[in-house]
N, C-alpha and C positions, 0 to 999 in steps of 0.2 A: 504494500500499500504506500501511497505517496501523497504528500501535501502539494496541491496544485495552485492554491491561492490563499493569500492572507491579506485581509483588509482591516483597517482600524479607523475609528472616529472618536470624537469627543462629544458628550451629551451633557447639557447643563441639568443639574438637579437642585438648583438654588431655591431657597425659600426664606421666609422671615423668622423661622424658628431658631432657637439656640438651646444648648445645654449649659451646664455649669462652666464649661471651659471655652467653647467656640460657638460662633454662629455659622449658619449655612447659606449666607447671602451670596457667596461666590463658589459654591461647591459644584464640582464637575465629576464626571465618570468617564473612563475609557470603555469603549465597546470594540470588540473584534469579531471577525468571521473567518473561520479557517475551513477550507474545503479539502477533503481527503478523497482520493479515488483509489479503488481497488483494482487488482489486475483482471478481474472478471467483468469489468464495466460498471460496477456499482460506484456511487459517490454519495457523500453526505457533507453538509455544511454545519459545523458546530459553532456556537456563539459563546462569547464570554464577556464579562464586565467586572469592574471592581465595585464592591459594596461601599456604602456611605461612610463618611468620616475621613477618607483619604482622597486626594484629588486625582484627576486623570493623569496618565503617564505617557503622553504621545512621544516625547523625546526619547525616553528609555526604550520604548517599544520600537521606534523607528531606527535608532542608532545601534542597539545591541541585540535585543531579543528576537525581533522578527527576522533580521538577517541570519541569525544562527539557526532559527527554525526553518527558514527557507533552504538552508544548506544541508538539512538532514536528507539523506537519501531514502532508502526504503524504511517504512515503519513496520516493525515486526507484527505480522498477523497473529490473531488469537483464535483458538479453536471455536469460540462462540460466534465468529464472523466479524468481530471488530478488530481492534489492534491494541497494542500495549503502548500507552503514552509515556511510560517511564523513560525509555531511551531518548525521546524528544525533549523531555524535561532536562535530562542530563546534558544534552547538547546546548540547551539554552543557558545553562549555568557554567559552561566551559569558560575558563579564564576569569571567573568571579572569585575574589578572595573571601575567605571566611569572615564572619562578622558583618557589620554594616547592614543589618536587616531593617529595611525601611521601605523607601519607595520602590526599590527593585523587586521586593517581595510582592508588591502590588502588581507590577507589570508582568511578572512571571505568572502570578495567580490568574490574571485575565486570560492569558493564552492557555494555561493549563485547563481552565474551565471549558474553553472551546474544544480542546482536544478530547476531553472526556465526553462532551456532548456528541461530537462526531463519532467517537468509538462506539457509544451506545446506539446511535442511529444506524451505523453499519451492522451492528449485531442485531438490530431490529427489536431491541428491548428497552424499557425505561432504564435510566441510569441506576436507580435504586436496586433493580433486579440484577443488573450486571455486577454491581458492587457486592451484593449478597452472594451471588454465585462465585465470584472470583476470590472474595476475601472473608466471607462470613458463613461458609459451609451451606450456602443456599438459604440461610435464615434471614428473612426481612420482616420488620414489624408491619402489622396490618394497617396501622395509622401512626401518626406522630403527635406528640404533645406540643402545642405551641401557645405562646402568650402574646398579648397585644402590647407592643412598646409604643409609648407616646408620652403625654404629659410634659411636652417641651415648653420652655419659656417663649413667650411671644408678646409683642407690644399690645397692651390693653387686655391681656388674658388674666382674669382674676380667678379666685377659687371656684366661683360658680361655673365659669367656663371650663375649668379643669374637670369638674364633676360631670358636666354635660358631655365632654369628650369621652370620659370613661363609660358613661351610660351608652354611648353609641357603640363602643367596643363590646359591651355586654349584649347589646342588641344584635351584633353580628355573630354571636355564638362563642365569644371568648369568656371564660370564667376567671382567668388570671390576667392581670394588667400590670404595666410598669409605668412609673412616673419619674421625672427628674427632680432632684433636690440639690441644694447647695449653690444655686446660681443667682440668688437675688443680688443685683448690683448695688453698690454703695452702702451696704449694710455691714455692721459689725457682726461678730459671730453670734452673740446672744440674740440680737434682733432677727437675724436671718434664721436661726434655729426656731425661734418662736413662730415665725411665719411658716416655715416648712412643716412644723408640727400641726398648724391649722390646716394646711393643705393635705397632709397625710391623714389626719383625723376625718376630714370631709370625705375623702375617698373611701376610707375604712367604713364610714357610716353607710355609704352606698353599697358596700360589700358585706353588710350585716355584721361588721366587726370581725370578719374572718381574715386575719392577717396573712394566712398562707396564700391568699389570692392576690396579694400586692407585693411587688418588688419596687425598690427605690434605687436610683442610679445617680452617682455623683460625678461620673466621667473623669475621675482622677484629680479632682480639684483640691482636695483637702491635704493638709499636713497632719501629723499625728495628733496634735491637740484637738483640732476640729473634728477629726475622724472619731476620736475617743468621746468627745462631747456629744456628737450626734449619736454615736453608738449607745451611750448610756441613756439618752433620751428615747430612743426607739426600741431598745432591747425588749421591753415588755409588750410590744405590739404583735410579736410572733410573725414577723414578715417572712415572705418566701425567701428573700435574700436582700442583702445590703451590698450594692454593686459598685465596684471600682472606687472606693472612697479615697484611695491613695494613688500616687504616681505608679504606673504599672511596673516600672523597673526597680522600685524601692522595696526589694524583697524583705530586708530585715525589719522595716517598719510594718509591713504586712504581718510579719510574724508577731510583732508586739501587739498589734491590734487584735490578732486572733487569740492571744492570751487573755484579752479583756472582754472581747465580744463573743459570747457563746453561740448565738444563732448563726445561720448560714451566711457566708460571704460569697461573692461572685466576682471574678476578674479574668483577664486574659485576652480580651478583644484587641488589645494593642500590643500583643506579643506576636512576632511574625516569623518565628522559626521554632523547630523542635528544641534547639539548644536553649533559647530563651524560655520556652515552656518548661524545660527540665530545671533550669535555675529557679523558676517559681516553685516547682514541686519540691526541690531540694531545700530551698532557703526561705520560702514565703510563709511557712507555718500553717499552710492550709490543711484542712482535715478531710480525708477521703470519704468519711461517712456522712458529710453534710454539705461541703462547699461545692461550688459550681464553676466549671472552667468554660470560658467563652471564646476560645480560639476560633477565628473566622478563616476558613480555608481560602476564600476569595482574596483575602489580604495577606495571607502567609504562604506564598509560593504554591498555592493550589493543593489539590488532593494528594499529590505525590508526597509532599512534605507532611500533610495531615496524617497520612498513614504511618509515617515514622513517629509522629507525635503520639498517636494512639498506642503504638508498640511501646514507646518509652513509658507511657502512663501505666500500662499493664505491668511492666517490669518494676514499677514503683508502688504497686498495690492499688492502683486506681482503676475503677470500672469505667468503660466508655459511657455508661449511663450518667456519669457526673458531667459529661460534656453537653452543653447547650449552646451551639454556635451563635455568635453575633451576626447581624447582617440582614436577616429577614428575607433571604433570597432562596430561589428554588434549588440552587446548587447544594447549599448546606442542608436543605430539607431532604433531598435525595440521599445525601450522605447519612443523615440521621436515621432514615428508614432502613437503608441498606446495610449499615454497619452497626446498628443497635445503639445509637446515642440516646441521650436523655430527652431530647426535644430540639426545638428550634425557635428562634425569635421571629416575630412577625410585625410588619409595619402597615396596618390597615389604611392609614391616612397620610403618611409622609413618605418622601423619597420616591414618588412616582416617576416613571412607571416600574422602577426596579423593586419596590416594596410590594409584598403580597404574593399570592400564589395563583394557581390556575383558576380560570373563571368558573369552571364547573365543579369546584371542590369546596362545598360549604364547610364552615367550621361549626362543630357541635361540642359544647363543653370543653373548649380549648383543645380539641383534637381534630385532625384533618386526615383524609385518605388521599392517596396519590393517584393521579391519572395514569391510565395504562397506555401510554403512548411512547414511542421510541425517543431516547435522549433525555435531556433534563426536563423537557416539557415546556419550553418557552413558547412554542406554537399554540399552547392552550391558554396563554395569557395574552389577550389580544392587544392591549395597549403597549406592552413590552415588545411583542413580536413585531409590531409596526415599526418600532425604532430599530430593532436589530435587522429587519428585512431591508432597510434602506442601505445597508452595507453591501 
């Protein structure tokens, strides 16, 4: 099998929303289309993109990674009718020094996604089934647990508007929701904490006081003092998790927080390699019986690296069920179902058209079934497919 065409573009996903650390007024995403032809006349075009929070990478794609991918000769065919993307991934990483996991992990992840989409299409199976058959002894979950991520800061958005947003998510079939905290501008710690407690309590009231149905997300804004102060204030709510309260690379401070905050913590969406993930597991003080790992395959060199990360986790006593990827995209959803992860994020109202899943797959009690179509399933999400098809 051989790659015959690679195309890339940049799509704006800008909006007026903000989390505790950044706003999304100038956010962009890279999109790619990779066409692969087989020796027997079959062909498939796979699509890829980077998930939110990291900008488009047209320069890295054009200067380094697309030329290396174009130079790949034959792709090794697989017995299922597809091909093995791992040698292509290896070719893309040729002459890349260790370390420096950042924007290049995003560029490689975009192309990796497209290769897996094409491989599953040539095998004429959904990606989740291809992954289950190749890597999980044929076992795939019947459905995936998902939660609605939102609750962003926005000009003029008060507590009532936050509650109305969460009501909409419940109406869409989600039973677990997530909101942002720690982002009130111009406030001292005490004042911001009091406001966030009002916001949290208002949403908890909507959820009948069931803390396990609510996650809160700081997006890495706090230092240790603020993280401990917030942790002490919310500890009694029984929240599903307290997400990314600290800088993602400050492992020793995570360990200190974990000593003082007993309920579940969640982090990892801004770690982009197996080695960074391993440092978190070794030194971050996280607890494999309760904490949640949010590594995003679309941002961290793609599925090839994610497979290495899952193997590392097993070696350190962690179950794949503790993994709930960031990003809210169909690629991670296929991985969650095919490899037995704990679930996946979802963005019902933001980051269109990349957020959300196939049009014909309703959410029921925060669970979703996968469409039975070849590849990742972008063709079943009409607004996203319209963007990708332009390539």
